[in-house]
Residue frames relative to the residue before (quaternion, step in Angstrom):
aa qw qx qy qz dx dy dz
M 1.0000 0.0000 0.0000 0.0000 0.00 0.00 0.00
V 0.2203 -0.7767 0.5800 0.1086 3.58 -0.84 0.96
M 0.2106 -0.7818 0.5772 0.1062 3.53 -0.79 1.07
P 0.5219 -0.6171 0.4723 0.3516 3.58 -1.05 0.60
L 0.6327 -0.5720 0.3707 0.3674 3.58 -1.16 0.60
K 0.6112 0.5776 -0.3655 0.3991 3.61 1.04 -0.61
D 0.7284 0.4044 -0.2330 0.5016 3.63 1.15 -0.53
E 0.3750 0.7816 -0.4460 0.2226 3.54 1.29 0.04
A 0.7403 0.4261 -0.2250 0.4688 3.61 0.94 -0.83
K 0.5749 0.5967 -0.3846 0.4068 3.62 1.20 -0.21
P 0.5115 -0.6456 0.4681 0.3200 3.58 -1.07 0.73
K 0.1278 -0.7914 0.5967 0.0358 3.55 -1.09 0.76
C 0.4641 -0.6568 0.5240 0.2804 3.56 -1.04 0.84
Y 0.3407 -0.7681 0.5050 0.1973 3.59 -0.73 1.01
L 0.6139 0.5450 -0.3620 0.4416 3.60 1.24 -0.09
C 0.8195 0.1627 -0.0727 0.5446 3.59 0.90 -0.89
H 0.4178 -0.7590 0.4147 0.2783 3.60 1.34 0.02
D 0.3777 0.6966 -0.5142 0.3283 3.60 1.11 0.65
G 0.3301 -0.7474 0.5450 0.1882 3.56 -1.02 0.82
F 0.1512 -0.7904 0.5911 0.0554 3.57 -1.16 0.70
E 0.6039 -0.5929 0.4097 0.3405 3.56 -1.24 0.49
N 0.8064 -0.0132 0.0339 0.5903 3.59 1.01 -0.77
I 0.6882 -0.5141 0.3365 0.3859 3.54 -1.32 0.30
E 0.5926 0.5739 -0.3682 0.4289 3.60 1.12 -0.56
Q 0.6449 0.5014 -0.3153 0.4829 3.60 1.01 -0.79
L 0.6329 0.5222 -0.3318 0.4654 3.59 1.02 -0.75
R 0.6521 0.5070 -0.3178 0.4655 3.61 0.91 -0.86
E 0.6540 0.5084 -0.3171 0.4618 3.57 0.94 -0.88
H 0.6313 0.5383 -0.3155 0.4606 3.57 1.01 -0.87
Q 0.7046 0.4654 -0.2724 0.4612 3.58 0.82 -0.98
N 0.6769 0.4907 -0.2957 0.4621 3.59 1.05 -0.69
T 0.7117 0.4071 -0.2668 0.5065 3.61 1.17 -0.33
I 0.7584 0.4016 -0.2091 0.4688 3.58 0.64 -1.11
H 0.8006 0.2560 -0.1046 0.5316 3.58 0.87 -1.00
K 0.1980 0.8310 -0.5009 0.1391 3.59 1.17 0.52
D 0.6852 0.4958 -0.2979 0.4427 3.60 0.83 -0.92
F 0.6104 0.5520 -0.3436 0.4523 3.60 1.08 -0.67
F 0.7089 0.4592 -0.2635 0.4660 3.57 0.84 -0.98
E 0.6323 0.5240 -0.3333 0.4631 3.61 1.06 -0.69
S 0.6747 0.4886 -0.3078 0.4597 3.60 0.94 -0.77
H 0.7072 0.4380 -0.2647 0.4878 3.60 1.04 -0.73
E 0.5232 0.6272 -0.4226 0.3928 3.58 1.18 -0.30
K 0.6555 0.5204 -0.3001 0.4577 3.58 1.01 -0.78
E 0.6688 0.5149 -0.2956 0.4475 3.59 1.08 -0.70
N 0.6278 0.5866 -0.3321 0.3893 3.60 1.18 -0.48
K 0.5359 0.5985 -0.4197 0.4224 3.60 1.25 -0.09
R 0.0225 -0.8308 0.5546 -0.0418 3.52 -0.21 1.29
E 0.1008 -0.7672 0.6322 0.0394 3.53 -1.09 0.79
P 0.6166 -0.5374 0.4015 0.4120 3.57 -1.21 0.35
A 0.4667 -0.6594 0.5146 0.2874 3.54 -1.07 0.74
P 0.6056 -0.5412 0.4193 0.4057 3.62 -1.15 0.46
G 0.7803 0.2983 -0.2397 0.4946 3.56 -0.85 0.98
D 0.4798 0.6484 -0.4565 0.3756 3.63 1.21 -0.03
V 0.2099 -0.7773 0.5849 0.0983 3.56 -1.00 0.85
T 0.2781 -0.7505 0.5780 0.1593 3.53 -0.90 0.95
V 0.2288 -0.7730 0.5805 0.1145 3.58 -0.80 1.03
F 0.2136 -0.7891 0.5655 0.1089 3.55 -0.82 1.02
């Protein structure tokens, strides 16, 4: 998708590609419309070392 140059600096939701005037509106949009997506992926982001990983000091 090609965006016009006038909207280049505006934040855009990467899930639905809607553009917003500022980052606060984008955060509000993501916390209301895409709330279930972020809650489900929040649990997956907890990463731990795999068995056999070696830490180098």
